[in-house]
N, C-alpha and C positions, 0 to 999 in steps of 0.2 A: 684636413679637406672639410670635412664634414664640419667641424666646427666654426671654420671660418664661415659655410653655406648657412650656417645656422645662427648666425649673427647679421650678415648679408638680408637674410629673409625677416629678421625680428627689427632692419631701420636702420643699422649702423653704417654710416656712409662710410668709414676706414674699410670695413667689410666688404659692402657694397665696391669699390672699388679695387680693391684687393682680386675681389674675385673677378674682378671686369679686366684687370691685368693678366689673371689666369688663363680666361677664356682667349685674351689677344696674343699673349705673349707665348703659352705652351698650346695648347690645343689650337690655335689662333680659328676658332669658333667666333665669327667677328659678329653675326646677329645678338651671340648671347653676353659676347663684350661690351657690343650697344647698351643690350638691354639692363646690365650691371651700372654700365658708366651715368646712364642716364638717372637710375635712381639716386646714386651718390650726388650727381649734379645737380638735380632739382633739390637737394637738400643743401646746393652751396659749396659741394666738395669742389675745389678751386681743379684740381688734377685731375679728376673726374673730368669737370667741364673741357678743359683743355683736350683730352684725349677723345672728348664726342664731337668736339669745334672738329677735331686732326681725322676722324669716322665718316664727318660729316663731308668736310673737305675733299677726299679721297674716294668716298664712296666705299667705305668697310664697312660691311653690315646692315649700311641703309643706304636710298640712294643721295647719289651726289648732290649735295645742297649745300652755295655757296654760302648763305644769305642765314642757313644756320648754320653754318661753320662760325659764321661772324660770329653771328649773338651768342654763340657758346662762349667760343675767345674772347669777347667782351666782358661777357660774365666772371670768367679767370682772371682776365688781364686789370679790371676794378679794382678787384682785392689783389691786384699786386704780383701773379705768379708770369715772373718773367719770360717761362715758354709760351705762356699765352699772348703776352706782350708784346715777344716775336712774332710768333705767328700771324697775329692779327697787326700790327707792321708790312708783313707780309702781301696779307691778303688786301691791301691802301695800297699797295707800294704802283699799280698798275693804275687807279684812280684816284688817287689823292694823295700826293706825295706827304703834306702836312701832316695828316694823318698817319702815313705810313713813318717819318721820322719821327712824329711822337712820341709813338709807340716802341721805336728803335730805341730811342734816347731812355724812356722806362726800362727796359730789360737790359738794356747796355750798360745802365747807370749800377746795375744787380752783379752785374761779371757775365753775362748772359755772351759767351766769346762771338756766336754767330750775328748776332743783333750789334755787337762792337763792330764788328766787319762791315755790316752793312751800313752802319752811320759812318765809318769812314769812307766807305764809299760813296754815300752819298755826299761826304764834304770832299773826295779826290774828284769829283766829276763836276762836283757844282748842281745836282741834281735835290730840286726841293729846298737848297740851303746855297749859299751864298758859298761858291768857292774858296777853300781854305785848308792849304794843305799841311799848314801843323796840326791843324784839328784829324786832320786825315791821319798823319801818321800816329797821333795821340791814340786814335780810335784804332789802328792797325797796332800797333803794339800791344795794347789791352787783348784782342783777338790774340796775335801772335805768343804770346806767352804764355795764351793756355791752351795752345797746339791748332788753330785753324790754322789750315794750309793754306789757306788762301790769304790772308792777314799774311802771311808769311811770304808770300808772296810779292804782295805789294808793298811788303815795309824793304822786301830785298829792293823792289824797282825803285824805291822811293831812295834807297840808300845810293844806289847806282847811279841812279840819272841824279842826285842831290837836289831831291824835289822837297820840301819839306824840311831836311835835315841839310849840312852838310853832307857833300859827296864821301861816300867810305865805302871804298872798296871789299874791302874785309869783311863789315860789318853786313854788306851786300851779300858776298857768298855765304855769309853765316845761316842768314836767312833763307835764302833759295836753297840751303842743304836741306833746313828742318822742314822744310814744304818738302822738297824733292823724296828725302827719307820716307816722306808718307803717300808717294805715288804722287805726286802733283807734275804732271806731264810739262805745264808750262815752266815752272823750277827746273825738271829734270831737262828741256832743251835749252832752258835759258843757260845751264852750269856746263853743259857739251860745248855750244854755242862761245862763254869764256876760255875756257880752256882752250881753246883754239884760235883763241888770239896772240 
């Protein structure tokens, strides 16, 4: 820890980020975490920028400030940081669907499971995008294969109802089961209902 602190004080952004993580995850000293995240973020460290944005969004170690959250998420997102892109998409979802979808897609194309689910959901519901059930299934599958429980539930529903894919009860049960195993109550209830049929 002493070596890490020394490197961080000497201005090493990786050490500053790592020290921020130690304070955030270990000691849960959010103010100290924010201090070190900011030091690294100001030097362009994308993960530190993302975490600093997260702290501003939720008010950990700083006063809650959505504008600052968006500012830091954007700086990291523009460097290609998938989690920042996803978080930025979430920030825009209630105010600017086009921007939300833009950032979800950026993160989804990098394999970010939650962004893949959100993009699939946008296609499924026709929110900000023309409704396209096949594209919804495509993105739900990408996320489901990575273990996203909501994507697994929706993929199961698509198979059960023949939405975007041919009806396939066995495939539906497979995805509902994967989701239910992770505690998704909707999948658990659906499986109970299917067993009662």
